MIMAR-595830 format. One record per residue (C-alpha): residue number from 1; x, y, z. Coordinates in steps of 0.05 Angstrom, whole numbers, plus 5000, padded with zeros to 4 digits. Example, Ala and Ser with C-alpha at 12.3 -4.5 7.8 and 13.67 -1.06 7.14 Angstrom:
<recs>
1_5246_4910_5156 $
2_5273_4979_5143 $
</recs>
This chain:
<recs>
1_5197_5410_5022 $
2_5153_5344_4990 $
3_5158_5372_4916 $
4_5235_5395_4928 $
5_5259_5322_4950 $
6_5218_5292_4892 $
7_5253_5339_4837 $
8_5312_5323_4869 $
9_5298_5243_4864 $
10_5285_5255_4791 $
11_5356_5281_4782 $
12_5379_5209_4804 $
13_5324_5163_4771 $
14_5322_5150_4691 $
15_5251_5182_4684 $
16_5209_5182_4617 $
17_5230_5238_4569 $
18_5183_5299_4569 $
19_5121_5289_4541 $
20_5124_5222_4549 $
21_5076_5177_4593 $
22_5065_5100_4595 $
23_5013_5089_4551 $
24_4977_5020_4537 $
25_4998_5003_4458 $
26_4950_4949_4428 $
27_4984_4949_4357 $
28_5051_4965_4331 $
29_5046_4980_4252 $
30_5104_4954_4215 $
31_5115_4994_4151 $
32_5164_4989_4094 $
33_5201_5053_4072 $
34_5203_5020_3998 $
35_5125_5016_4004 $
36_5131_4946_3974 $
37_5092_4913_4021 $
38_5028_4923_4058 $
39_5027_4945_4126 $
40_5033_4897_4185 $
41_4990_4897_4242 $
42_5035_4869_4302 $
43_4992_4861_4366 $
44_5020_4870_4440 $
45_4984_4843_4501 $
46_4998_4855_4572 $
47_4936_4813_4607 $
48_4915_4770_4546 $
49_4847_4779_4574 $
50_4785_4804_4513 $
51_4791_4875_4532 $
52_4866_4873_4533 $
53_4888_4942_4508 $
54_4958_4927_4497 $
55_5031_4930_4527 $
56_5055_4994_4568 $
57_5104_5030_4542 $
58_5136_5096_4548 $
59_5095_5140_4488 $
60_5080_5215_4477 $
61_5033_5242_4525 $
62_4985_5295_4520 $
63_4922_5319_4567 $
64_4857_5327_4531 $
65_4787_5339_4543 $
66_4728_5302_4508 $
67_4722_5355_4462 $
68_4791_5380_4452 $
69_4818_5359_4387 $
70_4894_5344_4406 $
71_4935_5289_4373 $
72_4990_5248_4410 $
73_5047_5240_4363 $
74_5050_5160_4342 $
75_5013_5143_4406 $
76_4939_5149_4395 $
77_4872_5117_4379 $
78_4843_5096_4306 $
79_4799_5159_4307 $
80_4856_5204_4306 $
81_4908_5153_4274 $
82_4854_5134_4214 $
83_4796_5178_4221 $
84_4758_5117_4240 $
85_4689_5145_4280 $
86_4677_5114_4351 $
87_4621_5081_4363 $
88_4567_5119_4410 $
89_4600_5186_4406 $
90_4547_5249_4406 $
91_4544_5300_4344 $
92_4572_5282_4291 $
93_4614_5227_4293 $
94_4638_5219_4230 $
95_4654_5291_4217 $
96_4695_5296_4288 $
97_4736_5239_4271 $
98_4760_5270_4203 $
99_4780_5329_4239 $
100_4821_5291_4290 $
101_4851_5255_4232 $
102_4875_5318_4204 $
103_4903_5353_4261 $
104_4941_5278_4268 $
105_4966_5279_4201 $
106_4983_5354_4212 $
107_5025_5342_4270 $
108_5060_5285_4240 $
109_5081_5330_4176 $
110_5103_5383_4223 $
111_5143_5334_4259 $
112_5174_5310_4187 $
113_5195_5385_4168 $
114_5231_5394_4239 $
115_5262_5326_4251 $
116_5281_5314_4184 $
117_5266_5236_4192 $
118_5257_5197_4136 $
119_5216_5153_4173 $
120_5159_5205_4191 $
121_5150_5222_4125 $
122_5137_5143_4105 $
123_5081_5139_4158 $
124_5044_5202_4131 $
125_5047_5178_4059 $
126_5022_5108_4075 $
127_4956_5149_4123 $
128_4943_5187_4062 $
129_4931_5137_4017 $
130_4905_5084_4072 $
131_4866_5025_4051 $
132_4816_4996_4094 $
133_4837_4929_4062 $
134_4900_4932_4106 $
135_4858_4930_4173 $
136_4860_4871_4218 $
137_4792_4830_4235 $
138_4801_4846_4306 $
139_4815_4921_4292 $
140_4778_4969_4345 $
141_4786_5042_4343 $
142_4784_5056_4414 $
143_4857_5021_4419 $
144_4923_5058_4412 $
145_4964_5046_4349 $
146_5049_5069_4335 $
147_5085_5058_4280 $
148_5154_5016_4261 $
149_5192_5032_4202 $
150_5245_4983_4171 $
151_5242_4954_4247 $
152_5251_5013_4281 $
153_5206_5038_4328 $
154_5184_5116_4322 $
155_5169_5136_4399 $
156_5232_5109_4419 $
157_5277_5146_4364 $
158_5319_5210_4399 $
159_5301_5255_4353 $
160_5233_5242_4355 $
161_5237_5249_4434 $
162_5271_5316_4420 $
163_5214_5342_4377 $
164_5161_5327_4423 $
165_5195_5348_4488 $
166_5194_5419_4452 $
167_5130_5414_4426 $
168_5096_5384_4495 $
169_5099_5446_4532 $
170_5086_5489_4474 $
171_5023_5453_4466 $
172_5005_5445_4544 $
173_5013_5519_4564 $
174_4974_5540_4500 $
175_4923_5489_4506 $
176_4910_5510_4584 $
177_4901_5581_4562 $
178_4849_5553_4515 $
179_4812_5522_4571 $
180_4819_5578_4620 $
181_4788_5616_4570 $
182_4726_5577_4564 $
183_4719_5583_4645 $
184_4686_5653_4661 $
185_4710_5641_4735 $
186_4785_5638_4712 $
187_4806_5708_4709 $
188_4886_5701_4725 $
189_4934_5707_4678 $
190_5005_5684_4694 $
191_5058_5723_4700 $
192_5136_5726_4721 $
193_5151_5689_4787 $
194_5189_5654_4826 $
195_5184_5580_4823 $
196_5171_5553_4899 $
197_5210_5488_4887 $
198_5278_5514_4846 $
199_5274_5594_4860 $
200_5288_5608_4791 $
201_5243_5656_4754 $
202_5196_5628_4710 $
203_5126_5638_4679 $
204_5096_5580_4722 $
205_5050_5533_4698 $
206_4979_5557_4712 $
207_4948_5483_4710 $
208_4990_5422_4724 $
209_4984_5371_4660 $
210_5017_5315_4700 $
211_4969_5276_4758 $
212_4987_5228_4806 $
213_4969_5161_4800 $
214_4953_5107_4823 $
215_4917_5140_4886 $
216_4871_5094_4927 $
217_4804_5115_4914 $
218_4823_5169_4863 $
219_4815_5186_4787 $
220_4837_5126_4742 $
221_4864_5195_4701 $
222_4903_5217_4762 $
223_4894_5273_4812 $
224_4928_5332_4824 $
225_4974_5352_4879 $
226_4974_5429_4868 $
227_4912_5458_4847 $
228_4855_5500_4885 $
229_4802_5479_4842 $
230_4752_5516_4894 $
231_4749_5586_4916 $
232_4753_5567_4984 $
233_4827_5544_4964 $
234_4850_5607_4928 $
235_4897_5651_4960 $
236_4912_5724_4945 $
237_4875_5718_4880 $
238_4915_5660_4855 $
239_4876_5604_4822 $
240_4894_5536_4801 $
241_4969_5517_4803 $
242_4984_5584_4817 $
243_4977_5580_4892 $
244_5045_5550_4892 $
245_5079_5571_4827 $
246_5121_5524_4790 $
247_5157_5517_4730 $
248_5153_5474_4671 $
249_5217_5429_4685 $
250_5197_5419_4763 $
251_5122_5403_4747 $
252_5144_5344_4709 $
253_5203_5329_4751 $
254_5158_5319_4812 $
255_5103_5276_4784 $
256_5139_5238_4743 $
257_5182_5217_4808 $
258_5121_5215_4846 $
259_5089_5159_4795 $
260_5156_5126_4792 $
261_5152_5111_4862 $
262_5076_5100_4860 $
263_5085_5043_4814 $
264_5150_5012_4838 $
265_5134_4955_4894 $
266_5197_4968_4923 $
267_5177_5036_4940 $
268_5105_5048_4957 $
269_5055_5013_5008 $
270_4982_5011_4997 $
271_4938_4998_5062 $
272_4865_5021_5052 $
273_4852_5097_5029 $
274_4923_5113_5038 $
275_4986_5102_4995 $
276_5057_5116_5024 $
277_5119_5125_4983 $
278_5190_5118_5006 $
279_5257_5140_4982 $
280_5331_5161_4997 $
281_5376_5215_4973 $
282_5419_5164_4949 $
283_5410_5089_4925 $
284_5425_5047_4987 $
285_5394_4978_4959 $
286_5351_4975_5019 $
287_5281_4969_5012 $
288_5241_4997_5067 $
289_5172_4990_5028 $
290_5191_4910_5023 $
291_5201_4903_5086 $
292_5142_4941_5118 $
293_5091_4900_5066 $
294_5118_4836_5070 $
295_5171_4824_5119 $
296_5213_4765_5111 $
297_5239_4733_5190 $
298_5308_4727_5161 $
299_5317_4796_5140 $
300_5287_4828_5200 $
301_5326_4785_5248 $
302_5386_4813_5206 $
303_5362_4882_5216 $
304_5353_4873_5292 $
305_5421_4842_5304 $
306_5448_4904_5259 $
307_5409_4950_5302 $
308_5423_4933_5371 $
309_5492_4893_5361 $
310_5533_4937_5319 $
311_5536_4899_5270 $
312_5522_4965_5213 $
313_5586_4989_5185 $
314_5560_5027_5129 $
315_5564_5090_5163 $
316_5559_5135_5101 $
317_5506_5108_5072 $
318_5466_5108_5136 $
319_5479_5184_5140 $
320_5434_5184_5074 $
321_5371_5223_5073 $
322_5303_5179_5080 $
323_5238_5208_5058 $
324_5167_5181_5065 $
325_5094_5210_5051 $
326_5027_5184_5056 $
327_4981_5208_5000 $
328_4902_5197_4992 $
329_4849_5222_4948 $
330_4807_5280_4961 $
331_4760_5293_4904 $
332_4801_5307_4843 $
333_4868_5322_4892 $
334_4917_5292_4922 $
335_4917_5299_4999 $
336_4987_5294_5025 $
337_4968_5265_5100 $
338_5045_5255_5119 $
339_5116_5278_5115 $
340_5174_5247_5149 $
341_5250_5263_5131 $
342_5303_5229_5176 $
343_5368_5195_5158 $
344_5372_5115_5138 $
345_5411_5106_5200 $
346_5347_5129_5242 $
347_5301_5103_5203 $
348_5325_5029_5209 $
349_5341_5036_5279 $
350_5270_5054_5290 $
351_5248_5001_5240 $
352_5285_4952_5283 $
353_5248_4974_5347 $
354_5182_4970_5307 $
355_5190_4894_5288 $
356_5217_4878_5362 $
357_5156_4911_5398 $
358_5111_4868_5352 $
359_5143_4809_5369 $
360_5093_4758_5398 $
361_5087_4683_5396 $
362_5042_4654_5347 $
363_4970_4627_5364 $
364_5003_4557_5366 $
365_5053_4573_5402 $
366_5105_4574_5350 $
367_5163_4623_5331 $
368_5138_4698_5310 $
369_5135_4709_5242 $
370_5138_4787_5233 $
371_5073_4822_5211 $
372_5068_4874_5156 $
373_5036_4944_5157 $
374_4963_4908_5123 $
375_4963_4854_5181 $
376_4977_4903_5239 $
377_4926_4949_5210 $
378_4875_4893_5207 $
379_4873_4887_5280 $
380_4826_4951_5279 $
381_4780_4929_5231 $
382_4715_4886_5235 $
383_4713_4818_5190 $
384_4670_4802_5129 $
385_4666_4736_5099 $
386_4723_4713_5145 $
387_4766_4772_5122 $
388_4786_4839_5147 $
389_4742_4894_5121 $
390_4790_4949_5099 $
391_4739_4993_5069 $
392_4720_5009_5143 $
393_4798_5024_5159 $
394_4813_5095_5193 $
395_4868_5124_5154 $
396_4898_5149_5221 $
397_4911_5072_5238 $
398_4968_5057_5181 $
399_4996_5129_5186 $
400_5011_5121_5269 $
401_5030_5050_5267 $
402_5084_5067_5203 $
403_5111_5135_5246 $
404_5130_5085_5300 $
405_5160_5042_5250 $
406_5200_5099_5216 $
407_5208_5151_5265 $
408_5204_5117_5331 $
409_5132_5149_5355 $
410_5102_5123_5417 $
411_5033_5082_5396 $
412_4968_5127_5416 $
413_4924_5098_5468 $
414_4865_5108_5417 $
415_4894_5047_5377 $
416_4897_5015_5443 $
417_4826_5019_5444 $
418_4815_5007_5376 $
419_4850_4936_5382 $
420_4812_4923_5450 $
421_4753_4938_5422 $
422_4755_4884_5368 $
423_4769_4830_5413 $
424_4712_4845_5450 $
425_4669_4847_5385 $
426_4702_4778_5363 $
427_4701_4747_5428 $
428_4771_4730_5411 $
429_4844_4750_5404 $
430_4879_4739_5343 $
431_4957_4750_5338 $
432_4946_4821_5305 $
433_4905_4840_5364 $
434_4952_4817_5419 $
435_5012_4850_5372 $
436_4979_4921_5366 $
437_4954_4912_5445 $
438_5033_4900_5462 $
439_5060_4954_5416 $
440_5026_5010_5443 $
441_5042_4984_5519 $
442_5120_4982_5500 $
443_5126_5039_5449 $
444_5111_5096_5507 $
445_5177_5065_5540 $
446_5230_5118_5537 $
447_5289_5066_5529 $
448_5294_5048_5451 $
449_5313_4981_5460 $
450_5260_4933_5476 $
451_5284_4880_5535 $
452_5285_4820_5492 $
453_5227_4767_5503 $
454_5183_4821_5540 $
455_5113_4801_5538 $
456_5128_4755_5475 $
457_5097_4687_5500 $
458_5065_4667_5576 $
459_5099_4704_5627 $
460_5090_4670_5692 $
461_5124_4725_5734 $
462_5066_4767_5712 $
463_5027_4784_5780 $
464_4980_4835_5750 $
465_4915_4816_5768 $
466_4885_4836_5691 $
467_4938_4784_5662 $
468_4919_4732_5711 $
469_4845_4738_5693 $
470_4863_4729_5626 $
471_4898_4676_5635 $
472_4843_4649_5676 $
473_4790_4653_5630 $
474_4828_4614_5579 $
475_4844_4550_5639 $
476_4764_4553_5644 $
477_4757_4545_5573 $
478_4804_4489_5566 $
479_4764_4455_5620 $
480_4695_4468_5582 $
481_4720_4429_5523 $
482_4754_4373_5566 $
483_4689_4357_5590 $
484_4638_4379_5536 $
485_4681_4381_5476 $
486_4654_4430_5422 $
487_4592_4464_5430 $
488_4560_4516_5403 $
489_4568_4568_5457 $
490_4634_4570_5501 $
491_4649_4610_5561 $
492_4693_4656_5514 $
493_4643_4675_5463 $
494_4583_4689_5519 $
495_4632_4722_5562 $
496_4691_4749_5540 $
497_4668_4823_5536 $
498_4647_4828_5615 $
499_4706_4781_5633 $
500_4749_4838_5603 $
501_4724_4892_5631 $
502_4688_4872_5697 $
503_4721_4807_5713 $
504_4685_4807_5787 $
505_4617_4806_5757 $
506_4628_4738_5715 $
507_4688_4696_5749 $
508_4650_4675_5804 $
509_4601_4645_5760 $
510_4646_4614_5717 $
511_4686_4582_5771 $
512_4625_4551_5790 $
513_4623_4519_5723 $
514_4694_4501_5720 $
515_4679_4466_5785 $
516_4624_4433_5758 $
517_4656_4409_5694 $
518_4720_4385_5729 $
519_4683_4339_5774 $
520_4658_4311_5708 $
521_4728_4300_5697 $
522_4750_4271_5755 $
523_4693_4214_5756 $
524_4721_4202_5685 $
525_4787_4148_5688 $
526_4805_4161_5620 $
527_4810_4234_5636 $
528_4840_4229_5704 $
529_4906_4267_5677 $
530_4868_4323_5653 $
531_4832_4337_5708 $
532_4894_4338_5751 $
533_4930_4382_5697 $
534_4873_4437_5691 $
535_4865_4440_5767 $
536_4937_4454_5786 $
537_4933_4508_5735 $
538_4867_4543_5757 $
539_4906_4536_5830 $
540_4973_4564_5801 $
541_4937_4625_5764 $
542_4891_4647_5822 $
543_4941_4624_5880 $
544_4976_4671_5919 $
545_4958_4733_5879 $
546_4886_4725_5849 $
547_4849_4726_5918 $
548_4796_4774_5896 $
549_4769_4799_5821 $
550_4773_4872_5796 $
551_4712_4907_5794 $
552_4726_4941_5729 $
553_4788_4944_5690 $
554_4823_5009_5655 $
555_4840_5003_5578 $
556_4913_4981_5591 $
557_4893_4931_5637 $
558_4839_4902_5586 $
559_4897_4897_5540 $
560_4935_4866_5591 $
561_4876_4814_5601 $
562_4876_4804_5523 $
563_4957_4783_5533 $
564_4940_4742_5586 $
565_4889_4696_5547 $
566_4930_4697_5490 $
567_4995_4672_5519 $
568_4962_4617_5558 $
569_4926_4589_5498 $
570_4987_4593_5459 $
571_5017_4556_5511 $
572_4964_4506_5520 $
573_4970_4490_5437 $
574_5040_4491_5442 $
575_5042_4434_5499 $
576_4987_4395_5463 $
577_5017_4402_5401 $
578_5085_4373_5439 $
579_5048_4317_5472 $
580_5020_4294_5407 $
581_5086_4287_5381 $
582_5115_4253_5438 $
583_5053_4200_5433 $
584_5068_4190_5364 $
585_5144_4188_5378 $
586_5133_4136_5423 $
587_5088_4090_5378 $
588_5144_4090_5327 $
589_5192_4068_5377 $
590_5146_4009_5394 $
591_5126_3990_5325 $
592_5211_3985_5314 $
593_5223_3952_5377 $
594_5168_3901_5364 $
595_5192_3894_5290 $
596_5261_3871_5312 $
</recs>
């Protein structure tokens, strides 16, 4: 199903010509058809760095091994184009370079005959009488070269594209047979079969030449999506790519579609070891990838209002099919980790609910800013040098979060466990921790719409003991700070883990210490207001709903504890900011009054 949808995508997108792929071209060589000027090397750049391989262009592509001699038409390195030997190459380097150059010239002669393009003959003539004096000072043999004759870039010429499209598959099929003949384990010869994608009778491609890239932790040349590269993967005696017989047209179409999606920031997201691709059957102008990776608050709000308040009117577009898939590397192959097929309407509805689920007050008490998939996933990994260590990200984390976002699936309890575990390890509750905890709890509710404001900020009406215990720990932390200022060890840093799992074991002693600190504040006239406010806060939290502390808290209750702590801290910080602003405002008014 995945490959069929990718082939369909190729039918509506302008994909590279057959046999063409993105290739870095360092030098464009300008030639004169009248042979009245020496070749002019025009450098192209992509990064401007020392080892810049040049501007990436669509050019003739050809897969080759380190030993096979297979020239690429008008888009090859100095060894093929000029016969210059590469440094460090094993064996007879000069002899090998001459063979490569000879095959390159033979390909040009064949192209000249079949296309009757005079520019090809000009290039061939120049190369056959090449003078080393024409090379620029910064010439390097490992860079790629192409040609422009009288201002015409040959790789962009329609007749050259047509010629290469024809020869590409001829060469490819011949080369695959050559490669297989060198492999003693390869014994199957492809015969007529039905293409499993389009259903047409064909001679299937035994080894697909197009690789999928870039895949996180994958090979630089790309990974194969259909490949039985070990005996364990073969089926009914079929090996290589014959396990899923595919015609040459579908091979190229599915691979180029996948690569186009992987290389467009609007159609893919990379999270740790996984990369997700998204597309629709028809163009809708809506980028799911952008909204999931870097959500814009205004766009998210518009989506939520559209889904919940009936503002969406493009019903035809809404019923357009929407597709998503997750890839990861598995050796030289692509592992398809997930597949989703739904409608744009359904995906948007679920996406709106996903953003509603994650809505939570900022750590400083400010208005919620939507979190991207990357930030949410970071709630489950340890931190390294103050940054999330994504190398330790479980690939199932972004997978289940994305399924919630696009398919409306409830988030599993193991995700709650991962987030709670991180709060204990870090002795802190970050925004993404709180958001994931809230999302897991509320995503289980059958109602597809989330009650506005639920669990977003401090809930004074929430009488759950676990939630109150979380609030109480924050209140005790505030008392310690007011009484002692900044200290190396805080009550949260020392007791968060035990307080969030076995409250009865620690809150007795914590309250005793809090009372001692409150007494210290009471005796300080300058902090009498803080004393009264904090004493009242302790009373309001504990009375009358927290007369005793739970011996243990289960997983969900530990999540509530984290939310209680987070909500109370956000409220405290917001109040402090508001109080400071109020004092500043009063000072300014006094200054204005005095100036008058």
